[in-house]
N, C-alpha and C positions, 0 to 999 in steps of 0.2 A: 504494500500500500504506500503510494507516494503522491503527495500533492505539493505544489510549490508555486508561488507567485512572486514576481519581482516588478517593482514599479520604479521608473527612473524619471527624474525631472531635471532638465537643464535650467540652471538658475538664471541664465541670460546669455545672449549672444555676445561673445567676448570681443566682437568687432565693433560693438556699439560703444559710443564715447563714454556713456555713464558707467559702463562696466570697466573700461580702461582706467577711468579716474578712481573707481572704487578699489580696485586691486591692480596695481601696476604689474606689468610683465606676466599677466595671467593668460594662459592659452585656453584653458577650459575649466569648468567646474560643474560637477554633476552630483545630484542627490539621489541616492538609491534607498528604497524601502523594500524589505522582503519578508515573506512569511512562508513557512513550509512545514510539512508534517510527513514523517517517514516511519515505517515499521522496521524494527531491528531483527534481521534474520541470523545475526551472528551469535547464535546460542550454542553453548557447549554441547557436544554430542551426548545423546542419551539423557538429556536433562529431564525428560518427561517419561522415562521408562524405569521400571523396576529391574535392577540388575543383581544377579546372584553369581557367586563363584564357588568352585569346589577345590581349586588348587591354585598355587601361586606362591609369592614370597611369604605369605602368611597361611599356615595350614589350618584347616577347619575340621580336624578330627574330633570325634566325640567319644567319651568314655561310657561304655555300655556293659551291662551284665554284671554278675557276681564276681567275674574274674577281672573286671575293670579293663576290658580290652578296648583298644582304640578302633573306631570305625570311621571310615571316610564319610563326610557329610557335605553340607553346603551352608553358606551364610549370605545374608542380605548385605549388599553394598550400598544401594540407594533406595529411596522410597519414591514411588511414582507420584508426580504432580499431575493429576488428571484434569485439573482446571487451569493448567498453564496456558499462556498465550504470549504473543510477541510484545516486546516493549513498543511504546510509541514515543518518538522524539519530535517535539514541536519547537521550532526556532523562529524568532523574530529578530530582524536586524535593521539598523539604519546606518548608512555609510555615505561618505563624501569622497568622490574621486576628483583629483585636480591635476593640472599640469602648469608648469611655470617655465619662463625663460626659454621659450622656443623649443620645448621638448627636452631640455636638459635636466629638469627635475619633475618627476611624477610621483604621486603618492595616493594613499588611501587611508582613511580613518573609519573604522568599522566598529560600531557598538552592537552587541548582541546579547541575547538571553535565550538559552536553550533549556527546555524543560523535558525531562524524560519521565513519561507517565507509565505506571505499572512496571517499574524497573525490576529486572530479574536479579535477585540477591540470594546468596546462600544463607539459610536459616538453620538454627540449632533445633534438633529434635530431642525429646527426652531420652536419657540414656537407656531406659528400659525398652525403647523401640528396637535397639540393636543394630541400627544401620551404621556402616563404617564411615561413609562420606555424607556430608551435609547436603540435604536436598535444596533445589532451587525453586523459588516461588516469586510471583509478581507481588512484591510487598512494599515497594517504595516509589516515591517521586523525587527526582533529583534535578537541581537547577545549577547550570553553569552560566555565569554571566561575566562580562568583561569588555575589554576594548582591545582591538588589534590595530596596529599602526605599521604601515609599510612605506618606504621611501626608496626611490631609484634615481640615481644621478649618472648621466652619461655625458662625456665631454671629450674634446680633443684639444691638446695644447701642443702646437708644433707638429712633430711627428709621433707624439705619444697619444694614443687613444686609451682612455681608462673608463672604468665604471665602478660605482659604489652602490650597493643595494643592501638594505637591511629591513628587518621586521622585529617587532616586539609585541608581546601579548601580555595583558594583565587579566588574570582569570581567577574567579572565586567559585569553588565547588561547595555545594551544601545539600544535604538530604532534607527536603522540606516536608516529607510525609513518610511515616513508617506504619503500615497497616498493623493493627494490634497494639501499637504503642510501646511494646517491649523492645529494649535495645538488643542488637545482635552482637554477640561477642565472638571474636575470632582469635587467632594466634597473635597476641600482643596488640590487638586493635579492637575498637568499638565502633559500631555503626548506630547512630541515633539521630533523631530529629534535631536540627540546629547545628549539627556537626558536619564536617566534610566526610565523605565516604572513607571508611576504614581508618578512622582517626587513631593515632598511636595513643595507647591508654596504659597508665600505670602510676607508680609512686614518684614523687618529686625527690630526687636525690640531693642531699645536703652535705655530704662529706662522711667522715669516719669518727666514731666515738673514741675518745682517748682514755676513758675510764668507765668502769661499771656505774659509778656514781653519776656520771654525766648522762648515761643512757637512762637510768632510772628517773633522773630529774626531768628528762625530755618526755619520756612516756611514763608519766606518773601513775597511770591507771593500773600498773602492775605492782604486785607486792614484791618486797625485796627478795623474798625467797623463791619467787617465780619470774624473776627478771627475764625478759625476752631477748634483750640485747646486752652485749658485753663490749668491753674495750676491743677495738679492731673491727667491729661490725659496721655495716652501712647505716647511715643516718637518713631517715626519710621524714618528710614534712608531715606534721599532724594537722591536716587541713581542717578537720572538723573540731579540733581542740578537746577531744574527749580523753586524751591521755593514753590511748591504745592505737595500734595500727590495724586498720580493717579496710574493707572495700570502699568505705566512704572517704578514705584518704587518697584514693586513686583519682587521677585527673587527666585532662587533655595534655598530651605531650607533643602535639604538633601533628602534621599530616604530610603525605607524600606529594600533594599537588603544588607545583611551583606557583608562587604568586607572579613571577615574571619568567617568561620564556623568550629567548631572543636569538637572532642569527645575523651574521654579517658576511656578505660576499664582496670580494675585491678582485678586480681583473685589470690587466693592462697589456697593451701591445706596442712594440717598438722595433721597427726594422726586422720583422720576422720573428722576433722573440716575444713570447707571451707568458704571463704568470697569472695563476688563479689561486685564490685563497678563500677558504670557507671556515668561519668561526661559529661556534654554537654553544649555548649555555643556558642555565636556569638559575633562579635565586628564590629564596623564601620557602624552601621545602625542607623537610626533615627525613632522616633515614634511621631506622632502628638497626644498629649494628649487632645482629644476633651472633656473628662470628666471635665477637668479644666475649659473649657469654660462655663460649666453649674454651677460648684461649686464655681467659683470665680466671680460671677455676682451679680445680685440684689436679688437672692433668690426666684424669681418668677417661676423658672422652675425646681429647684432642691435644696436640702438641701445644705447650704453653707459649704465649707471646713473650717477647723480650721485655715488655712493659712489666712483667711479673717480677723483674728485678727490684721494682719499687713497691712491692706488696707490704702491707702492714704486718709487722711482727713486734714482739716485745722489745727487741733490740733495734727496730726501725719504726718507732712510734709515729713518725711523720710520713710514712708511706702513703701513696695515693690510691692504692688498690686495696679494698677491704679484704680481711682475712677469709680466704676460701674455706677454711675449716671451722668458721663460726656458724652462726645461724643460717639455715637454708634460705632465709629471706634476703641474704646478701646478693643472691642471683635473681631476685624477683624482677619483674618487668618494671623498669624505672627510667627516669631521665638520664641515669648514669650511662646508658647505652645508646641514647638518642644523640645524633650528630647533625650538624648543618649539612644539607645535601647540595648546596650551591656549587657550581663549577663553571669554568670556561674552558672549552676544548678546541684545539686546532683539529678540525675534522679532516680537512684535506688541503694539501698544497700540491700544485702541479706547475711545472716549468716546461715550456715547449719551444721548439724552433721549427719554423717552416722554411724549407729549402727554397732558394730563389726559383722562379718559374722557368728561367732559361736553363737551369740545371736539370730540373725534373722533366721538362717537355722533351729534351733531347733523349731521354730514356723512355719516352712514351707514357709518362706519368703526369697527370694534370696537377696533382698537389701531393706533397709528402711532408708530413709533420712528425718530428721526433719529440718524445716527451719522457719525463720522469716525474713520478708522483708519490706522495706519501700520505697515509691515512692514520688518524689518531696519534699524531706526532707528539702532542703535549697537552696535559690536562692540569689546570690550575684549580686546586680545591683544598679545603681544610678537612675533607672527609678522610678518615684513616683506613677505610676498607679498600678492597681491591679495585672497585669501580663505582663512581657515584651515580652512574645511570642504572638505577634499580627501579624497575617498574612497579613493584608491589609496595614499596616503602619499607619492607623488612628484608634485610640483606642476610641471606643464609650462606654467603660465600659464592655468589654468582661469578662465573668465569669472566675475567675482564676482557674488554674488547682488544683485539690484537692490533699491534702496530705493524703496518704493512708498507712495502715499497714496491713500486711497479715501474718497469722500463718498457716502452713500447713505441710503435710507429703507426701512423695512419696514412693510408694510400688512397688517392682518388684517381681512377683511370678514365 
């Protein structure tokens, strides 16, 4: 199902004197209004089917009889959603297209609001149901709104021809409606009305206790003989002020949706030589570095990080890593593992040279261009994980994008 309407209105003939006086050097200006609605067919496979399995990485044998013998069986993986349907995405936008300085500068400013109705989200079923994977249901409405700006400048100075183009987007994501009203909790995330989808959720980390007395003073709701935290343990904020650590102390730790997404293209040509440069980045998003949960622990599930050299011990009371042998809450979901996901990356650089026509035509070739290019050459970021481009917002150790170099030639005959 797809419907779409666009309306464009030219604000005036730029050849008219009043328009020239209003905006000097204006080539054209156009106002666009658009509305559209589309169904989403990109639904995960078997989302509306019941699936069972009888073998695989997890065995489903059952103990039967007085001899307690194992018998092969089957188990439910997913629950069928018999009332499932496509999502519906509805978008409205208002944009201005303009050109200046005889075509040297063109741009677009686009304001938009996109509502996804009956959004398909994973929901938690009661444990006694027995399904292994969370089912999908049409339980939410999602709004994405923001502004996109793009500019393009092309010019020639002497024998140098160059171009600069860029775009930037400011976007806010919000779940505006959740059928049933109950939040959906996932791995280190929470989905609820008024929050961005899959908002990182947990305790606010405040440092390390230096003594048992400090811990008891902070969480005064515990008796001295049942103190929950000791020297070297992680200190979390008591947001509700009741003197104990519970679910009411968990809070919004950020989300994976960048507030700003941007890109920049640069190109230039001079006497057969050409260069192209593409930069891309994001800002204003957070990443939950789940790798650190494994590498800053006891070392029983992963090789420890070199940062563990600064772990808290009685002989190193000013260490920055909580004691991994303390309370199990030291490894609880918290802002300790949340990092800024902003980055700027040189995605691609290409340098080329086109052989003179008199050389190539003598060989029966219309055009020959030699080039060398490199991808993912440099990433500027404060994120400590392998790669800041993490789609889900939770980094389990995704393999980083490879740095590649290519040498080649283009021939036109």
